[in-house]
N, C-alpha and C positions, 0 to 999 in steps of 0.2 A: 446338580451340585456344582460349586465353583471349581473351575479348572486351575485356578491359581493355588499355589501351595506355599505356605509359609509356616515354618515350625520353629521360630525363634523362641527363646526362653525369656519369660518375664523376669525383671530384676526382683530379687526377694526382698519384700518390705515387711516380712514378718519378724517376730522375735527370732533371733539367730538360733538355730537348732544347736544342741550341745555337741553334736557331731554330724557332719554331712555324711560320713560313712562310719559304721561302727568299726571297732578295732579289728575284728576278723576280716571284714571286707577290705580294709586298708592293707592288711598284711597280704591278702591274696593279690591285690592290685600291684603290690611291690615285687611280686615274683615275675620277672621278665623272662619270657620264653627264649629269646635270642641269647641273653646273658647266660642262662642256665645251659643252653645247648653248647655254647663256646667253652664254658668251664668243664662240662663233662667230656667234651672232645679233647681238651688240653690235658686232662687228668686221666683219660681213658677209663672212665668209670660209668656205671649206670646210675641214673638219677634216683635218689631216694628222697621223697618229699617230706621235709621237716614240718610242714604245716598240716599234713594229713598222713601221719605215720601208720605203718602196718601194725596196729595194736588193737586190742579188744575195745578200747575206748572209742576208736574210730568207727567201730561197728555198732556198738550199743552203748548208750550213755546211762541206762537205768538198770542194766543187768548184764550178766556174763553171756557169751554166745552159747546157744543150746547144744552145740557140737564143737569139737576141737577143730576149728577152721584153720587152714594153712594158707598163708599169703604166697601166691606164685605169680611169676611173670608168664605171659602167653607162651614164650619159648620153652618154658618148663612144663606147660600143659600139653602142647602138641608140637609136631616137628616143623610145620610150615604156617605159622600164624600170619593172618592177613587182617588189615584194617577193614576193608570191604571185600566181600566175595561176590562178584557180579553186581556191584553197586548196592545202594541201600534200599531196603524194602520194608514195608510193614510186617512182612512175614519173617523178618530177622529178629523179632522180639518175642521172647518167652519169659514170663514172670517166674522169678525164683521164690525163695521163702521169705521175701520181704513184702509187707502189705502196701505196696506202692503202685497198685493197678492204675490209679489216677495219673501217675507219671508216665506209665507205659502207654496208656491211651493217648496221651498228648504226643508222645514220641511217634506212635503209629501214624497219627495225623501229620506230624512234621515230615515223616519219611515220604509221604505222598506229595510233598511240595519241594522239589529239588532246589529251587532258588532259595527257599528259606533254610533248608537243611544245610546248604553249603556254608552259610554264615555261622550257624551254630556248631556244625561238625565239619571243619576243614578236612580235605583229603590228606591223610598222613600214611606213614609207612613203617614197617618193621625191618626195612633194609636200608633205605636212603637216609644216611646220617642218624641212624637209630642209636639212641642212648637211654631208652626207657622213659622218654619224656613225650607227653601228648598234651594238646591244648584244645580248649573249647570256648565258645563265647555265649554268654547269657545276657539278656536285658535284665539288669538288676536294679530295681527301685529308681528308675529314671535315667540310667546310662548303661551302655554296653561294657561288660567286664570280661576280660579274658581270664580263664581259670586253667591253670596247668596242673597236671597230676603225673605221678609215676604210674607204671603199668603193673604194679603188684595188685593182684585181685584175690579176694577170699575164695577158697576152694574147700571142698570136702570130697575125699576119695578121688582127687584129681579132676573134679568137675566144679564149674562155677556155681556158687550157691545163690547168687542174686540174678539180675537180668542177664540173659544170654541169648545168643543167636541159635537158630536151628542148625546152622553150620558150625561144627565144633571148632573150626579154625578161624572164625570171624569174631572180631572183638570191638568194633566201633560202639555197639550199643552198651556193652558192659563198661567200657571206659567213659562213655557219656554219663551213665548213671553214677559212676564214681565221682566225676567232676561235679555233678549236681549235688551229690551227698556232701562233698567238701564245701560247697557254697553254703549249705544249710547246717553244717557242723558235724554231721555223722550220718551213717546209713539209716539208723533208727529214726532220725529226724524226718525221713521221707515216709514214715508210716502214717497213712491216712491223709487225705487232702482232696482238693477239688481239681479236676482235670484242667479247668480254666486257669488255675494258678500257674501250672507249667506251660500252658499255651502262651500266656502273657510273657513268661520269662524266655520263651523261644522267639518271640516276635516283637515285643514292645507294643502289642495291640491292645484292644479293649474287649473284654469278655462280657457277654450278656447271658443271663440265665433265664430259661423259660420253664415255668411249671406246666407240664404237659396235661395236667388235669384241668388247667385253665388256658389251654393253648389258644392264642389269637387265631382268628379266622384265616388270616393270610400267612400262617406259619409255613405252609408248604412253599409259598413263593419266597419267604424269607430264607428258607433253607436252600432252595434252588439258586437264589441270588448269591448267598454266602459261598456255596460251592464254586460258582462261576468266578468269584473274586479271590479264590484261594484261601478263604477263611478256614480255620481249624474248628472241628466240632467233636464233642463228646456227649455221652448220655449215661444215665444210670437209673436204678430203681432204689428208692429210699428204703432204709432198713433200721430197725431198732438195734441196740447193741448186741442182743442175743440172736439177731438174724443175719449178721454180717456174713456174706458169702454163702447164704443158704440157697440151695437150688430149688427152683420152682418146677412145677410139672411141665411147663412149656419150654424148659431147657435154659431159661435165663437165670441169672444169679443176682440176688438182692445185695445191696450195699457194695456193689462192684462196678468199677468204671469201664465203660466200653468207648471205643472211638467210632465215629461216623465217617466212613471213607468214601461214600458216594451217595448222591441223590439224583435220581433220573426218572424221566417219563419213558416207560418201556412199552414198546408195541407188542400187542398180543392179538392172536387170531382165534376167534371162537365162532363155529358154525358159519364159516365163510365171511364173517365180519371182522374188521380190524378196529382196534381202539387202543388208547394209551391209558396205562395205569401208573400212578406214582409209586416209586419203589425207593427204599433206603437200604444201603449196604452198611453193615455193622460188623465190628471185629472185637472179639474177646481177647485181651492181651495174654491170656493163658495159652493161646495158640494150639488148642487141642479140640477134642470132640464136644466140649461143653458149648453147644450152639442152640439157637432157636430151633424148635421142632414143629412149629405150626405151619400155616399156609406159606408156600414159597420157600420153605426150608430146603436144605440140600436134598436132592433126588426126589422131591415131592412131585406129584402128578401135574401140578400147575405149570411146571416148566415146559411141558409138551405144547403149551399154547404159544410159546415164544419161538419164532423162526430161528433156524440155525445161524443165519448171519447176525441176528440180533444177539444171540448167546455169545458168539465170538466177540462182538463189539463190547459186550459187558465183561469179557474176560471171565466168564462163568466157570467155576471149578467146584467139584464136590469132594473136597478133601477135608479131613479132620484138622483144620488149620485155625479154627476159632472164628472164621469169617462166614457171614450168612446174609441173605437178603430177606427183607420183610416188606409187605405192603405198607404204604404210608399210614393207613388207618390202624393197622396192627401195631405199628411202631408207636404212635401216640397213645394207643390204648394200653400198651404193656409197659413201656418205659414211663418214668415220671419226671425226669429232669433232663433238659437239654442245655448244653453250654456251647455258645458260639463265640469264638475269638475273632473279632473283626480286625483286620490288619490296618495299621495306621502308618504315619510318616516314618516311624523307626523300623518298619518292616521292609527289608531289602527286596526289591522287585515287586512290591505290592502295587496292584492297580489302584487300590483305594488311596494310596499315598498321594495321588495326584488330585484328590478332592477334599482332603481334610485340612482344616486350619487347626493348629495345635499349640497349646501353652502348658507348661507345668510349673508347679511351685513346691518346694520342700519346706516343711514347717514342723513344729513340735507342740505338744501339749505339755506344759510345765506346771507342776504343782504350785499354787499360790500366784501364778502369773497368767497362764493361758489355758488351764485345764478346767474349764467351767462346767463340763457336763452338758446334758441336753436341757430342753425347756422345762423338764420336771424340777429343775433346781434353780429357781430364780435368783437365789442369793449368790451363786457362783458362776453362772454361765457368761457373765459379762466380760471375763478376762481374756477370752479367745481373740486371736487376730482376725482381720476381716478382709475378704476378697470380693471385689465388686465387678459386675458386668454392666456395660452400658449399651443399649440398643436405641435406634431412632424411634420417634413417635411414641413416647411413653403413654401408657393407659392407666386409668385409675383402677383400684381394687378395694374391697372392703377391709376395714381394720378389725382388730380383735380387742375385746375388753379384758381378755384373760391371758395376754402374752407374758411369758416369763422374761426375766432379765438376762439377756444373752451377751452383754457387751464385753465380757472378758475372753470370749472364744475368738480364734482366728477369723478374720474377715477379709475376703479377697475380692478385688474389683477387676472387671474387664469391660472393654468397649466392643460391642458387636454392631456392625453397621446396617446391613440390609436384610430384609426377609429373604428366605431361601427361594431359589428358583422353583417353579412349578408347585408352589405352595398356595393353595386357594385361600387360605386363611391369613396370609401375609404374616406368618410367624417365623421365628428363628429356631432352627433345630440345634440343640445343645446336648452333648453327652458329657457327663461329669463322673469322674472316677476318683474315689478316695481310697488310698492304699495305706495300711499301717505297715511300717517298715520293721524288718529284722525280727519278726515274732517267731518264725520257725527255728531260727538259729539259737533262740534262748529257751527252747523247750527243755533243754537239759537243766535249766535253772528252775524248772517247775512252772514256768510262766506260759500262759495260753493267749490266744488272740483276745483282744478287747472288743466290745460291742461298739461299733462306730457308725456314723451316718452324717448327713449334712442337710441344711435347710437353705432355701433361696428366698431372698427378700427383694421386693421391688421398691426402688427409691423414687420419691417425688422430686427431690432436688439432686441432680447428678453431680453437683459440686460439693455436696456435704462431706464432712470429714468422717472419721470412724464413728459408727453408730453407738449411741449410748443407751443406758438403761431405759430412759423414757421412750426412746424409739421402739424398743421391743415390747414395752408395756402396751403400746397402742397400735401396733401393726402385726398382722398375721403373716405367716410365710406364704409366698406365692406357690412354691413347690418344695418338695423335699425328697430325700432318698426313699426308696420303697419301704425300708425298715432300718432299724438299728440292728446290725448283724455282726456276728463274730467271724465272718469271712475275712480273708486277708484284704479283699478289695470290695467296696460297695459301689455300685454303678447305677446311674439313672439316666434315662433318655427323656428329654423334655422338648416341647414346642411352646416357646414363650413369646408373648407379644413384644414388639420393640419397646425398649425402655432401659432404665438403669437398674442393675441388679447387684446384690451382694450375696456371695456364697459363704456360709458359715459351717465349717467342718467341726465335729466334736465327738468325744466319746459319750456313751450313754450316761455313765456315772461320773461325777466330778472328781478332780484331784487324782486322776489316773494319768501317768506319764507315758508318752510314746512319741516317736517320730512318725511323720506321715508324708505322703506325696499326693498332691492334688493335681489331677490332669483334666483339662477341659478341651473338648473337640467341638468344632463348629463347621458348618458348611460354607460360611462366608467369613472373610477376613475380620479380625477384631484387634483392638489395641488395648493396652493396659493404661490405668491412670493411678 
């Protein structure tokens, strides 16, 4: 991969979005930590956040709390509250009565990467200039955003009801969850989600999803490489609505998010012979005895084959802490979904940031202007904007007699120069990520994620203007997103022959309005036109 790094932002040539930030995000950005700190010190008061008040509506937007929760500050819960107790660890996380295991799994992975954690969770104190004010940073839809909160937390019987640490006087994880809930509009807005969503918000990286039933042959190498580069990983088992958090006979939980905390080749000795076996370490955010009970589970006989020094190097413990080891083959046979968040240029301290070229564009689908829908809707797809990519040595490809009229959808262009290093096929590696913005925060309005996707077209004339109806009638797409999906972000990795390309993002159905962020990552430098 190229060692040059450039992550400038392309000028936006799309239809101007109705708002670069929604109203809620803008109000959060207007809360300045230093200004609030000075005001509280001058008035000798503790901060009470007007943007995220201690009310029932902050907790749940569709119902009343199931119990009479009481908002308390840490100093009202225990005598000696601390932000960190002995530093941050994945063992600091225990899920409460909120269905946000996906978020906890991401936090557990984050806790294992101290350089990443420090950006999201700055070191803070309950003594030095304390005024009930704490701050966190999230990568939010294309930019880093600081979110401040007061330290009033929901309790029942003087115990935290949501995310909490094993140490009763440690509060960094509970306050982090509160800040993320504020960003999304309420605690209830965190119910249900994909681990990769929070991983991206912690790093600004790009998350890829693998169906373990169709795992690529080199998945183990992908996982080993991801761990070596500090990537964050999570896994889960799919479940129908009536199977959520159902316990299987092997100890695993369906419809529940786990974090992958290590992937290693472990030395074992059998009958005087030594060999390596691939192992995966997984953590259940419940932090209890609900663990894998198959081969290589806690206290199983297989661990006798591992020398004592190897066990110490692995940090092996047999506690009821939710963490366990599995053989790689058992991992891919029992889990069904793996999410890997690859760190990009916005990830502080990322080794990968030295090898990605990166551009992003904000845009919107507007009814009657640029909300054309997918190729199933030839009469309306032509209004979207257009983004183009240009690579050297264009190659020809077959056209289609049945192409829909796309030209109202957004079209984005880029110029990519050389094929990737060490690519025998002389192709250009491209990762495209399309994110729909602000959808979780409008759950309280009854709105859900839209089905989104994108197509890529190869141009014969790199100097042509926006593509019109006739072009799409006679040209097939060169590549496209794996599917139209209602995930927050749809991602595709491609190897494209050099040439000129246009990326067309769209919703599946026409006339659906939303804002989006298009991010493009390449191994070699590229320019926009």
